[in-house]
C-alpha positions as CSV (number, residue, x, y, z in Angstrom):
1,X,62.9,93.7,110.7
2,X,65.2,96.4,110.0
3,X,68.7,97.7,109.8
4,X,70.0,100.8,111.6
5,X,73.4,101.8,110.7
6,X,75.5,104.3,113.5
7,X,78.0,106.7,112.8
8,X,80.3,104.2,115.3
9,X,80.1,101.5,112.5
10,X,77.9,99.1,114.5
11,X,74.9,97.9,112.9
12,X,71.1,97.5,114.9
13,X,68.7,94.9,114.1
14,X,64.9,96.8,114.7
15,X,62.5,93.9,115.8
16,X,59.0,95.2,116.1
17,X,57.1,92.8,118.4
18,X,53.1,93.1,119.5
19,X,54.1,95.0,122.8
20,X,56.9,96.5,122.0
21,X,60.3,97.3,120.1
22,X,63.9,96.1,120.6
23,X,67.1,96.9,118.9
24,X,70.2,95.1,119.6
25,X,73.9,94.8,118.2
26,X,73.9,92.7,114.7
27,X,77.1,93.3,113.4
28,X,79.8,96.0,112.3
29,X,79.1,97.5,108.8
30,X,82.0,96.3,107.1
31,X,84.2,93.3,107.8
32,X,87.2,91.4,106.5
33,X,88.2,88.3,105.3
34,X,91.9,87.1,105.1
35,X,93.4,84.1,103.3
36,X,97.2,83.7,102.1
37,X,97.8,82.8,98.6
38,X,101.2,83.5,96.4
39,X,103.3,84.9,99.0
40,X,100.5,87.6,99.4
41,X,98.0,88.4,102.5
42,X,95.0,89.4,100.9
43,X,92.0,91.1,102.7
44,X,88.4,91.2,101.2
45,X,85.9,94.1,102.4
46,X,82.4,93.0,103.1
47,X,78.9,94.3,104.4
48,X,77.2,93.1,107.2
49,X,74.9,91.2,104.8
50,X,78.0,89.5,103.8
51,X,78.3,91.2,100.4
52,X,81.4,91.7,98.7
53,X,81.9,95.3,98.3
54,X,83.2,95.9,95.1
55,X,83.5,99.7,95.4
56,X,85.4,99.8,98.9
57,X,88.9,101.9,97.8
58,X,89.8,102.7,101.3
59,X,92.3,102.1,104.0
60,X,92.7,98.4,105.2
61,X,95.6,98.0,108.0
62,X,97.2,94.8,108.1
63,X,98.8,93.9,111.7
64,X,101.5,91.3,112.2
65,X,103.5,90.5,115.5
66,X,102.4,94.0,116.6
67,X,103.8,95.5,113.1
68,X,101.1,97.8,111.2
69,X,101.3,98.5,107.5
70,X,98.0,100.7,105.7
71,X,97.2,99.8,102.0
72,X,94.4,101.1,100.0
73,X,92.0,98.8,98.7
74,X,91.4,98.6,95.3
75,X,87.4,97.2,93.5
76,X,87.4,95.8,97.8
77,X,90.6,93.4,98.0
78,X,93.8,95.0,99.6
79,X,96.8,93.0,99.6
80,X,100.3,92.9,101.1
81,X,103.2,90.7,100.2
82,X,104.3,88.6,102.6
83,X,107.4,86.7,103.1
84,X,108.7,84.8,106.1
85,X,111.0,81.4,106.7
86,X,109.7,78.5,105.3
87,X,107.4,76.5,108.2
88,X,106.9,79.4,110.1
89,X,103.1,79.8,111.3
90,X,101.8,83.3,110.8
91,X,98.7,85.5,112.0
92,X,97.9,88.5,110.0
93,X,94.7,90.7,110.9
94,X,93.3,93.6,110.2
95,X,92.7,96.2,112.6
96,X,90.6,98.9,111.2
97,X,88.6,101.2,113.5
98,X,84.8,100.7,113.2
99,X,85.4,97.1,111.2
100,X,84.6,93.5,112.3
101,X,88.4,92.4,111.4
102,X,89.3,89.4,110.0
103,X,92.5,87.3,110.7
104,X,94.6,84.4,108.7
105,X,96.8,81.9,110.6
106,X,98.8,79.8,108.1
107,X,102.1,78.4,107.5
108,X,104.7,79.4,104.9
């Protein structure tokens, strides 16, 4: 079994069998996991093996109700302040190209 990273951000898994070789989609190179705490939405960046990427310092794009904000991650974490009316259910997601983007739904 071998992983192949493509320029598109996709990661393929290559498996060699007795009579043939198969390559199929495994995951995207990076993905985000989001959580809401202390009036902030935090996105952590992981690789396709689910390892936290501590040296990821690139942009992460958050989206809420069609509005986007771009934030530079620091040491694998990007965060935005998020204040809304109490009792409101909110869904925030990331929308980065070449990522498996995450989302979080929470009550404020």
